[in-house]
C-alpha positions in Angstrom: 35.9 89.9 -26.6 34.6 86.5 -25.6 33.6 84.9 -29.2 32.5 81.5 -27.4 28.6 82.1 -27.0 28.0 78.9 -24.9 30.8 79.9 -22.0 27.6 82.1 -20.5 25.5 79.6 -20.4 27.3 76.8 -19.4 28.7 78.6 -16.7 25.1 79.2 -15.9 24.0 75.3 -16.0 27.1 74.4 -13.7 26.1 77.2 -11.4 22.2 76.0 -11.0 22.3 72.2 -12.0 18.3 71.3 -13.5 16.1 69.8 -11.2 13.7 67.2 -11.6 10.3 68.3 -11.3 9.1 64.7 -10.8 7.5 64.4 -7.2 10.2 61.8 -4.9 9.9 60.6 -1.7 12.2 59.4 1.2 11.4 56.3 3.0 12.4 55.0 6.8 16.4 54.8 6.6 16.3 56.6 3.1 15.1 54.1 1.0 14.4 55.4 -2.2 10.6 55.2 -3.9 9.4 55.2 -6.9 7.8 58.3 -8.0 3.8 58.3 -9.1 5.2 59.0 -13.1 6.1 55.0 -13.1 2.1 54.1 -13.1 0.1 54.5 -16.6 -1.9 57.1 -17.7 -5.0 54.7 -17.7 -3.9 53.8 -13.9 -3.5 57.4 -12.7 -7.2 57.7 -14.7 -8.0 54.9 -12.2 -6.8 56.5 -9.1 -8.8 59.7 -9.6 -12.2 57.5 -10.3 -11.6 55.8 -7.2 -10.3 57.8 -5.1 -7.1 56.2 -4.0 -4.7 58.7 -1.9 -1.1 58.4 -3.5 0.3 58.3 -0.3 -0.8 55.0 -1.2 0.3 54.2 -3.8 4.7 55.2 -3.5 6.7 51.8 -3.3 9.6 51.4 -1.1 12.6 49.5 -3.2 13.6 48.0 0.6 11.5 46.6 3.5 8.2 48.7 3.5 7.1 49.5 7.1 4.3 47.2 8.5 1.3 49.5 9.1 2.3 51.4 5.6 2.0 47.9 3.7 -1.2 47.3 6.0 -2.6 50.2 5.0 -1.8 49.3 0.8 -3.7 46.6 1.4 -6.8 47.6 3.0 -6.5 50.3 0.5 -6.4 48.2 -2.3 -9.5 45.9 -1.1 -11.2 49.6 -0.8 -10.6 50.2 -4.6 -11.6 46.6 -6.1 -15.2 46.7 -4.3 -15.9 50.8 -5.5 -15.1 49.5 -8.8 -17.0 46.8 -8.1 -20.2 48.6 -6.9 -19.5 51.1 -9.6 -19.6 48.3 -12.3 -22.9 46.8 -11.1 -24.2 50.4 -10.9 -23.1 51.6 -14.7 -21.1 54.7 -13.4 -17.3 52.8 -14.5 -16.9 55.6 -17.0 -13.4 53.1 -17.8 -12.6 50.2 -19.8 -12.0 47.0 -17.5 -8.9 46.8 -16.0 -6.6 43.9 -16.0 -6.5 42.6 -13.0 -2.7 43.6 -12.5 -3.1 47.0 -13.3 -5.3 47.6 -10.2 -2.7 45.6 -8.4 -0.2 47.7 -9.5 -1.5 51.3 -8.4 -0.4 49.7 -4.4 2.5 47.5 -5.0 3.3 44.6 -7.4 1.8 41.9 -7.9 4.2 39.3 -7.3 3.9 41.2 -3.4 0.7 41.0 -3.3 1.0 37.3 -4.1 3.2 36.1 -2.3 3.2 38.1 0.8 -0.3 40.7 1.2 -2.9 38.6 0.2 -1.1 35.6 2.5 -0.3 36.8 5.3 -2.7 39.8 5.9 -6.4 38.2 5.9 -4.8 36.8 9.1 -4.8 39.6 11.3 -8.5 39.4 11.7 -8.2 37.3 14.2 -5.7 38.8 16.5 -7.7 41.5 17.9 -4.2 42.9 19.2 -2.5 42.8 16.4 -5.4 43.9 14.1 -5.7 47.1 16.8 -1.6 48.0 16.6 -2.1 47.8 12.2 -4.9 49.9 11.9 -2.9 53.0 14.6 -6.2 53.2 16.0 -6.6 55.3 19.0 -6.0 53.0 21.4 -3.7 50.5 19.7 -1.3 48.6 22.0 2.2 49.6 22.3 5.1 48.0 20.2 6.3 46.6 22.9 2.5 44.7 23.6 2.6 43.1 20.6 5.9 43.0 19.3 8.3 42.8 22.5 10.5 44.9 21.4 11.2 48.9 19.9 12.9 48.7 16.5 12.3 50.9 12.8 10.6 50.4 10.9 8.9 46.6 12.1 8.1 44.8 8.9 5.7 41.2 7.2 8.6 39.3 9.1 7.5 40.7 12.9 4.2 40.1 11.6 5.1 36.5 10.3 7.0 35.9 14.2 3.6 37.4 16.0 1.3 35.1 14.3 3.7 31.9 15.4 3.9 33.0 18.6 0.3 33.2 18.8 -0.3 30.0 16.8 2.5 28.4 19.4 0.5 29.4 22.5 -2.7 28.5 21.7 -1.5 25.4 20.5 0.1 25.1 24.4 -3.2 25.8 26.0 -5.1 23.4 23.5 -2.8 20.8 24.5 -3.3 21.6 28.5 -6.5 21.6 28.1 -7.3 18.1 26.3 -4.7 16.4 29.2 -7.2 18.0 31.2 -10.2 16.6 29.7 -8.6 13.4 30.2 -7.8 13.5 33.9 -11.1 14.5 34.2 -13.0 11.5 32.4 -10.3 9.1 33.7 -11.5 10.1 37.3 -15.4 10.8 36.9 -15.2 7.3 35.2 -12.9 5.8 38.5 -15.8 7.5 40.8 -19.1 5.4 38.5 -16.8 2.8 39.1 -16.0 2.6 42.6 -19.6 3.7 42.8 -20.8 0.4 41.3 -18.3 -2.0 43.5 -20.0 -0.1 46.6 -23.5 -1.2 45.0 -22.2 -4.5 44.6 -21.2 -4.7 48.0 -24.4 -3.3 49.1 -26.0 -6.3 47.2 -24.1 -8.7 48.4 -24.6 -7.8 52.1 -28.2 -7.6 52.1 -28.3 -10.4 50.1 -25.8 -12.6 53.2 -28.3 -11.3 55.9 -31.8 -12.5 53.6 -29.5 -16.1 53.6 -29.4 -15.5 57.6 -32.5 -14.4 58.5 -34.3 -17.6 56.7 -31.2 -19.2 58.5 -32.6 -18.0 61.8 -36.4 -18.7 60.7 -35.8 -22.4 59.7 -34.0 -23.1 63.1 -37.0 -21.1 65.1 -39.7 -23.2 62.9 -37.7 -26.3 63.8 -37.3 -26.2 67.6 -41.0 -25.6 67.5 -41.8 -28.8 66.1 -39.5 -30.6 68.3 -41.2 -28.8 70.9 -44.6 -29.8 70.4 
């Protein structure tokens, strides 16, 4: 007869291990992602009030996919704009949040200041890159934007695109400036040539006038002698 009341319970636990009910996600290449429970109750209330999608709150511990990172950036800006509007309208029912409380729903404040806030505002100056980031219907291919296929694309690829684009712009600017100098020099040379031609014409005109005056003088002298 079994006199140990815990023996049966122990066998059940071994057969069916208890699982956490906290929702988790798996990022690209198996990177672990922080659960929603990492947020404070106040931040969760903010999410509800600002209608922030839960899909934008998970923070990979590895490299973040570039499109997801950009979606987080836009999500934060939209949430901030909505909060300011609600505050001005008097419909904001929560206390005023600290500076980092809204940011850290989407990402760490260090990532926001060192990367997202620094780089993503540049995207508006590059329509091709912006269309790709927004994953629009007519978005260009990965090859068209980055010149290679890879997974995932990260902020390093974003920076590399900006650097290439800026280098191309500077190269075109130098060629244009060089062309402008050459054209200016040619125009200046033409002007000088035209001025020299005018001087030559004037000199020719003066010579003809002198020659005519001499002929007239000689003619007058001959007339006097014959008379």
